[in-house]
BAVEX-233425 format. One line per 8 residues: number of its first residue (from 0); for each residue x, y, z of N, C-alpha, C. Coordinates in steps of 0.001 Angstrom, whole numbers. Example, Ala and Ser with C-alpha at 12.3 -4.5 7.8 and 13.67 -1.06 7.14 Angstrom:
<pts>
0 = 13190/-5690/7800/12300/-4500/7800/13200/-3300/7800; 12850/-2250/7080/13670/-1060/7140/12900/30/7870
</pts>
This chain:
<pts>
0 = 136878/99198/52893/135705/98306/52266/135853/96721/52663; 135210/96246/52514/135584/94517/52602/135370/93491/51325; 135965/92959/51231/135612/92307/49643/134877/90896/49861; 134474/90365/49056/133652/88870/49413/134671/87978/49932; 133807/87113/50993/134349/85861/51784/135762/86293/52081; 136137/87303/53012/137138/87194/53703/136593/86854/54937; 137759/86520/56213/136698/86173/57161/137336/87492/58177; 136238/87537/59225/136201/88713/59603/135693/88957/61321
8 = 136034/89922/61736/135404/89575/63588/133997/90692/63223; 133284/90525/64040/132204/91600/64014/132761/92787/64541; 133442/92865/65783/133789/94090/66423/135265/93737/66949; 136100/95017/66546/137093/95200/67478/137402/94050/68448; 138101/93383/68967/138177/92436/70339/137200/91003/70446; 136423/90972/69041/135531/89829/68855/136339/88364/69183; 135514/87455/69262/135762/86212/69500/135782/85190/68494; 134431/85582/68048/133700/84339/67001/134266/85026/65594
16 = 134656/84404/64414/135406/84171/63304/133593/84284/62336; 133595/85127/61246/132451/85253/60475/132946/85361/58937; 132293/84623/58486/132673/84711/56765/132066/85727/56223; 132318/86789/55106/131086/87485/54504/130882/86908/53256; 129765/86938/53139/129074/85830/52002/128702/86828/50792; 128293/88549/51183/128275/89342/50000/127994/90714/50829; 128504/91759/49970/128365/93332/50553/127201/93943/49929; 126286/94698/50051/125371/95396/49528/125343/96699/50117
24 = 126056/97903/49786/125973/99053/50252/126918/98998/51582; 126649/99639/53084/126519/99710/54319/126602/98715/54740; 126082/97139/54316/125646/96061/54932/126423/94802/54504; 126918/94045/54987/127822/92660/54560/126676/91592/55384; 126575/90909/54471/125847/89534/55092/127103/88554/55364; 127011/88337/56789/128086/87069/57342/127541/85694/57623; 128256/84625/58047/127799/83675/58685/129075/83134/59307; 128656/82531/60218/129859/81815/61189/130323/80865/60338
32 = 131871/80667/60548/132907/79606/59929/132643/78566/60703; 132014/78486/62056/131778/77036/62422/130268/76502/62118; 130222/75939/61519/128998/75466/60778/128190/74442/61554; 129111/73843/62673/128393/73043/63845/127700/74305/64871; 127618/75611/65163/127322/76002/65632/126156/76308/65823; 125367/76324/67137/123713/76554/67370/123399/78048/66553; 122315/77647/65721/121942/79125/65442/122818/79752/64303; 123565/78663/63517/124505/79080/62535/123815/79676/61411
40 = 123631/80928/60953/123067/81074/59696/123613/82586/59395; 123078/83215/57933/123552/84380/57655/122578/85329/58218; 123332/86483/58532/122631/88062/58808/123538/89076/58605; 122745/90015/58482/123443/91239/58155/124038/92115/59328; 125286/92900/59069/126358/93364/59971/126731/94905/59112; 126890/95668/59726/127659/96862/59180/128865/96752/58828; 129232/96967/57607/130677/96828/56997/131308/97672/58076; 131002/98902/58250/132303/99671/59080/132500/99171/60730
48 = 131755/98297/61454/132282/97573/62209/133090/96426/61818; 133056/95557/61074/133541/94575/60828/135529/94551/60417; 136098/93704/61281/137470/93664/61451/138028/92255/60582; 138631/92732/59630/139265/91727/58790/140429/90795/59512; 140454/89495/59363/141665/89320/60050/142241/88112/58917; 143721/87839/59171/144652/87344/58140/143696/85827/58407; 143878/85041/57081/143354/83677/56765/144566/82828/57394; 143868/81615/58091/144499/81001/58842/145511/79690/57932
</pts>
């Protein structure tokens, strides 16, 4: 289970880092940590595919 506000990759081997905003059931609302990225907005992602990463 993914807790609130960790940093994650969307899939194993992913490059972009996202932050979990909230978790509801099988989906988490995630947002890019790069606030200047084009199209930076929150969107749902399946919790089962998220890969937690160590904080920097």
